[in-house]
One Martini backbone bead per residue (centre of mass of N, CA, C, O) as a GRO file, in nm:
protein
  244
    1UNK     BB    1  -2.083  -0.091   1.038
    2UNK     BB    2  -1.931  -0.167   0.776
    3UNK     BB    3  -1.998   0.083   0.623
    4UNK     BB    4  -1.887   0.295   0.826
    5UNK     BB    5  -1.594   0.196   0.794
    6UNK     BB    6  -1.557   0.241   0.494
    7UNK     BB    7  -1.632   0.543   0.491
    8UNK     BB    8  -1.407   0.634   0.681
    9UNK     BB    9  -1.179   0.529   0.496
   10UNK     BB   10  -1.251   0.713   0.252
   11UNK     BB   11  -1.224   0.983   0.400
   12UNK     BB   12  -0.921   0.946   0.483
   13UNK     BB   13  -0.814   0.913   0.192
   14UNK     BB   14  -0.902   1.202   0.095
   15UNK     BB   15  -0.732   1.360   0.296
   16UNK     BB   16  -0.458   1.239   0.214
   17UNK     BB   17  -0.456   1.326  -0.076
   18UNK     BB   18  -0.467   1.625  -0.035
   19UNK     BB   19  -0.219   1.659   0.148
   20UNK     BB   20  -0.012   1.539  -0.046
   21UNK     BB   21  -0.064   1.705  -0.296
   22UNK     BB   22   0.036   1.974  -0.157
   23UNK     BB   23   0.338   1.864  -0.103
   24UNK     BB   24   0.471   1.747  -0.369
   25UNK     BB   25   0.594   2.013  -0.508
   26UNK     BB   26   0.805   2.043  -0.240
   27UNK     BB   27   1.010   1.804  -0.223
   28UNK     BB   28   1.235   1.770  -0.416
   29UNK     BB   29   1.527   1.649  -0.388
   30UNK     BB   30   1.509   1.349  -0.568
   31UNK     BB   31   1.239   1.461  -0.683
   32UNK     BB   32   1.090   1.454  -1.020
   33UNK     BB   33   0.840   1.245  -0.981
   34UNK     BB   34   0.473   1.260  -0.915
   35UNK     BB   35   0.233   1.018  -0.816
   36UNK     BB   36  -0.146   0.994  -0.767
   37UNK     BB   37  -0.347   0.719  -0.711
   38UNK     BB   38  -0.576   0.849  -0.536
   39UNK     BB   39  -0.671   0.996  -0.793
   40UNK     BB   40  -0.658   0.833  -1.075
   41UNK     BB   41  -0.737   0.551  -0.877
   42UNK     BB   42  -0.996   0.598  -0.699
   43UNK     BB   43  -1.203   0.382  -0.787
   44UNK     BB   44  -1.046   0.142  -0.688
   45UNK     BB   45  -0.965   0.220  -0.403
   46UNK     BB   46  -1.263   0.256  -0.305
   47UNK     BB   47  -1.354  -0.031  -0.374
   48UNK     BB   48  -1.165  -0.166  -0.169
   49UNK     BB   49  -1.273  -0.022   0.087
   50UNK     BB   50  -1.582  -0.098   0.051
   51UNK     BB   51  -1.546  -0.419   0.031
   52UNK     BB   52  -1.302  -0.469   0.280
   53UNK     BB   53  -1.303  -0.267   0.536
   54UNK     BB   54  -1.584  -0.402   0.696
   55UNK     BB   55  -1.491  -0.726   0.793
   56UNK     BB   56  -1.294  -0.717   1.072
   57UNK     BB   57  -1.018  -0.646   1.068
   58UNK     BB   58  -0.697  -0.643   1.299
   59UNK     BB   59  -0.488  -0.645   1.069
   60UNK     BB   60  -0.208  -0.478   0.946
   61UNK     BB   61  -0.068  -0.436   0.627
   62UNK     BB   62   0.247  -0.245   0.583
   63UNK     BB   63   0.349  -0.033   0.350
   64UNK     BB   64   0.508   0.219   0.198
   65UNK     BB   65   0.484   0.252  -0.133
   66UNK     BB   66   0.427   0.271  -0.443
   67UNK     BB   67   0.447   0.087  -0.727
   68UNK     BB   68   0.467   0.108  -1.082
   69UNK     BB   69   0.304  -0.206  -1.107
   70UNK     BB   70   0.083  -0.143  -0.895
   71UNK     BB   71  -0.046   0.105  -0.743
   72UNK     BB   72   0.042   0.284  -0.988
   73UNK     BB   73  -0.212   0.141  -1.148
   74UNK     BB   74  -0.458   0.068  -0.924
   75UNK     BB   75  -0.463   0.182  -0.601
   76UNK     BB   76  -0.352  -0.073  -0.466
   77UNK     BB   77  -0.190  -0.234  -0.244
   78UNK     BB   78   0.004  -0.443  -0.409
   79UNK     BB   79  -0.140  -0.397  -0.718
   80UNK     BB   80  -0.155  -0.638  -0.898
   81UNK     BB   81  -0.350  -0.666  -1.158
   82UNK     BB   82  -0.432  -0.970  -1.134
   83UNK     BB   83  -0.518  -0.951  -0.835
   84UNK     BB   84  -0.725  -0.728  -0.854
   85UNK     BB   85  -0.906  -0.860  -1.085
   86UNK     BB   86  -0.922  -1.142  -0.954
   87UNK     BB   87  -0.913  -1.184  -0.649
   88UNK     BB   88  -1.060  -0.895  -0.576
   89UNK     BB   89  -1.269  -0.810  -0.810
   90UNK     BB   90  -1.188  -0.501  -0.965
   91UNK     BB   91  -1.301  -0.491  -1.223
   92UNK     BB   92  -1.419  -0.196  -1.411
   93UNK     BB   93  -1.243   0.026  -1.320
   94UNK     BB   94  -1.132   0.338  -1.330
   95UNK     BB   95  -0.830   0.481  -1.494
   96UNK     BB   96  -0.680   0.770  -1.510
   97UNK     BB   97  -0.465   0.943  -1.715
   98UNK     BB   98  -0.205   1.117  -1.622
   99UNK     BB   99  -0.030   1.390  -1.633
  100UNK     BB  100   0.327   1.406  -1.646
  101UNK     BB  101   0.447   1.161  -1.746
  102UNK     BB  102   0.677   0.924  -1.801
  103UNK     BB  103   0.756   0.715  -2.067
  104UNK     BB  104   0.891   0.499  -1.865
  105UNK     BB  105   0.620   0.566  -1.661
  106UNK     BB  106   0.344   0.449  -1.712
  107UNK     BB  107  -0.021   0.474  -1.717
  108UNK     BB  108  -0.269   0.189  -1.766
  109UNK     BB  109  -0.382   0.037  -1.549
  110UNK     BB  110  -0.585  -0.245  -1.595
  111UNK     BB  111  -0.422  -0.278  -1.880
  112UNK     BB  112  -0.176  -0.382  -1.755
  113UNK     BB  113   0.062  -0.645  -1.824
  114UNK     BB  114   0.236  -0.590  -1.592
  115UNK     BB  115   0.378  -0.719  -1.321
  116UNK     BB  116   0.398  -0.757  -0.954
  117UNK     BB  117   0.579  -0.933  -0.749
  118UNK     BB  118   0.506  -0.838  -0.464
  119UNK     BB  119   0.195  -0.860  -0.510
  120UNK     BB  120   0.180  -1.157  -0.586
  121UNK     BB  121   0.303  -1.267  -0.320
  122UNK     BB  122   0.116  -1.137  -0.112
  123UNK     BB  123  -0.169  -1.227  -0.234
  124UNK     BB  124  -0.085  -1.525  -0.241
  125UNK     BB  125  -0.044  -1.557   0.068
  126UNK     BB  126  -0.319  -1.471   0.154
  127UNK     BB  127  -0.480  -1.694   0.008
  128UNK     BB  128  -0.337  -1.938   0.139
  129UNK     BB  129  -0.408  -1.853   0.444
  130UNK     BB  130  -0.742  -1.734   0.395
  131UNK     BB  131  -0.851  -1.719   0.121
  132UNK     BB  132  -1.061  -1.547   0.009
  133UNK     BB  133  -1.108  -1.209   0.012
  134UNK     BB  134  -1.323  -1.203   0.227
  135UNK     BB  135  -1.193  -1.381   0.437
  136UNK     BB  136  -0.928  -1.229   0.459
  137UNK     BB  137  -1.079  -0.944   0.552
  138UNK     BB  138  -1.131  -1.058   0.849
  139UNK     BB  139  -0.803  -1.030   0.921
  140UNK     BB  140  -0.699  -0.831   0.681
  141UNK     BB  141  -0.528  -0.516   0.596
  142UNK     BB  142  -0.413  -0.302   0.327
  143UNK     BB  143  -0.147  -0.061   0.369
  144UNK     BB  144  -0.002   0.242   0.285
  145UNK     BB  145   0.173   0.497   0.413
  146UNK     BB  146   0.242   0.604   0.123
  147UNK     BB  147   0.072   0.722  -0.182
  148UNK     BB  148   0.332   0.795  -0.339
  149UNK     BB  149   0.481   0.810  -0.647
  150UNK     BB  150   0.844   0.801  -0.688
  151UNK     BB  151   1.101   0.983  -0.889
  152UNK     BB  152   1.376   1.035  -1.034
  153UNK     BB  153   1.554   1.156  -1.306
  154UNK     BB  154   1.587   0.830  -1.382
  155UNK     BB  155   1.314   0.679  -1.286
  156UNK     BB  156   1.361   0.591  -1.009
  157UNK     BB  157   1.264   0.449  -0.749
  158UNK     BB  158   1.113   0.586  -0.448
  159UNK     BB  159   1.153   0.592  -0.119
  160UNK     BB  160   1.087   0.767   0.171
  161UNK     BB  161   1.384   0.740   0.296
  162UNK     BB  162   1.502   0.943   0.057
  163UNK     BB  163   1.388   1.183   0.175
  164UNK     BB  164   1.407   1.551   0.195
  165UNK     BB  165   1.305   1.784   0.414
  166UNK     BB  166   1.024   1.954   0.510
  167UNK     BB  167   0.811   1.830   0.322
  168UNK     BB  168   0.893   1.534   0.399
  169UNK     BB  169   0.822   1.561   0.697
  170UNK     BB  170   0.520   1.632   0.652
  171UNK     BB  171   0.447   1.380   0.490
  172UNK     BB  172   0.500   1.178   0.719
  173UNK     BB  173   0.310   1.296   0.923
  174UNK     BB  174   0.055   1.254   0.760
  175UNK     BB  175   0.087   0.938   0.733
  176UNK     BB  176   0.079   0.888   1.033
  177UNK     BB  177  -0.200   0.996   1.088
  178UNK     BB  178  -0.347   0.801   0.898
  179UNK     BB  179  -0.267   0.539   1.052
  180UNK     BB  180  -0.398   0.610   1.312
  181UNK     BB  181  -0.683   0.634   1.194
  182UNK     BB  182  -0.705   0.337   1.081
  183UNK     BB  183  -0.667   0.200   1.348
  184UNK     BB  184  -0.913   0.316   1.476
  185UNK     BB  185  -1.136   0.227   1.273
  186UNK     BB  186  -1.062  -0.091   1.311
  187UNK     BB  187  -0.933  -0.156   1.591
  188UNK     BB  188  -0.651  -0.238   1.577
  189UNK     BB  189  -0.397  -0.483   1.712
  190UNK     BB  190  -0.218  -0.508   1.444
  191UNK     BB  191   0.112  -0.435   1.287
  192UNK     BB  192   0.258  -0.521   0.972
  193UNK     BB  193   0.549  -0.486   0.837
  194UNK     BB  194   0.663  -0.462   0.504
  195UNK     BB  195   0.933  -0.434   0.630
  196UNK     BB  196   1.144  -0.232   0.815
  197UNK     BB  197   1.037   0.050   0.747
  198UNK     BB  198   0.743   0.003   0.823
  199UNK     BB  199   0.793  -0.072   1.108
  200UNK     BB  200   0.929   0.190   1.201
  201UNK     BB  201   0.700   0.377   1.124
  202UNK     BB  202   0.491   0.248   1.317
  203UNK     BB  203   0.648   0.295   1.581
  204UNK     BB  204   0.631   0.605   1.554
  205UNK     BB  205   0.321   0.649   1.506
  206UNK     BB  206   0.236   0.417   1.752
  207UNK     BB  207   0.372   0.481   2.049
  208UNK     BB  208   0.066   0.567   2.185
  209UNK     BB  209  -0.045   0.285   2.086
  210UNK     BB  210  -0.237  -0.002   2.151
  211UNK     BB  211  -0.017  -0.197   1.960
  212UNK     BB  212   0.103  -0.450   1.762
  213UNK     BB  213   0.441  -0.488   1.636
  214UNK     BB  214   0.561  -0.609   1.314
  215UNK     BB  215   0.725  -0.829   1.071
  216UNK     BB  216   0.801  -0.878   0.724
  217UNK     BB  217   0.943  -0.955   0.465
  218UNK     BB  218   1.006  -0.830   0.167
  219UNK     BB  219   0.886  -0.944  -0.164
  220UNK     BB  220   1.106  -0.837  -0.324
  221UNK     BB  221   1.345  -0.915  -0.564
  222UNK     BB  222   1.560  -0.735  -0.409
  223UNK     BB  223   1.521  -0.956  -0.186
  224UNK     BB  224   1.689  -1.236  -0.140
  225UNK     BB  225   1.500  -1.389   0.057
  226UNK     BB  226   1.242  -1.381  -0.139
  227UNK     BB  227   1.406  -1.593  -0.348
  228UNK     BB  228   1.433  -1.836  -0.178
  229UNK     BB  229   1.323  -2.121  -0.293
  230UNK     BB  230   1.113  -1.979  -0.479
  231UNK     BB  231   0.976  -1.824  -0.204
  232UNK     BB  232   0.938  -2.026   0.039
  233UNK     BB  233   1.065  -1.872   0.270
  234UNK     BB  234   0.880  -1.635   0.271
  235UNK     BB  235   0.611  -1.785   0.310
  236UNK     BB  236   0.696  -1.894   0.585
  237UNK     BB  237   0.725  -1.620   0.725
  238UNK     BB  238   0.443  -1.531   0.685
  239UNK     BB  239   0.296  -1.762   0.824
  240UNK     BB  240   0.439  -1.731   1.105
  241UNK     BB  241   0.350  -1.434   1.162
  242UNK     BB  242   0.029  -1.502   1.111
  243UNK     BB  243  -0.041  -1.785   1.243
  244UNK     BB  244  -0.105  -2.028   0.993
   0.00000   0.00000   0.00000
């Protein structure tokens, strides 16, 4: 059963990648650059799904879309390189360097030396609450709603709420459909949005699905709450929401 669940997650991710890749060229402004980590970091992403997807988690932690120093490098949601290679044990998988990247936003894969604060905080809290990665994934599974890393003409990171137009609407619908599929594959009972945007997206996508929806504050350093007391307040909020 565990292998069947992981295989279903991999199949769903491949369909998501194909559908999003088809829509990406038509997104228009403010999008000037679109990176597809489910393509160029497919090996790492599918290793995450294969190793951890079938361990019994019934709670999904839902993020928005990749960050440039997290999933944008590793293919794993909130994928700080050190957490992906260390805590998750996914070192040794190939990340191909895509063409058409901007020099200010390189893709270095698992060789990237820059960390992602959000990913370090999230996976650190997961480890603190649940233990090693295998134990943790009997409880939680981490998913990003949208798999595309997006930048404007100044190479500023774009979150999906900044997108406009018909292609953007279709993109979000495709991502909603994938979320429903993942909830069904895992038989998830709870979806926790990492930040209010992810919570709202889950509420829209899952309004006809019998699943509990909640949120935790986003661990980004751009969120003042996540920095309070050296991050202790954010960790306490995580722990309280997770019931640990």
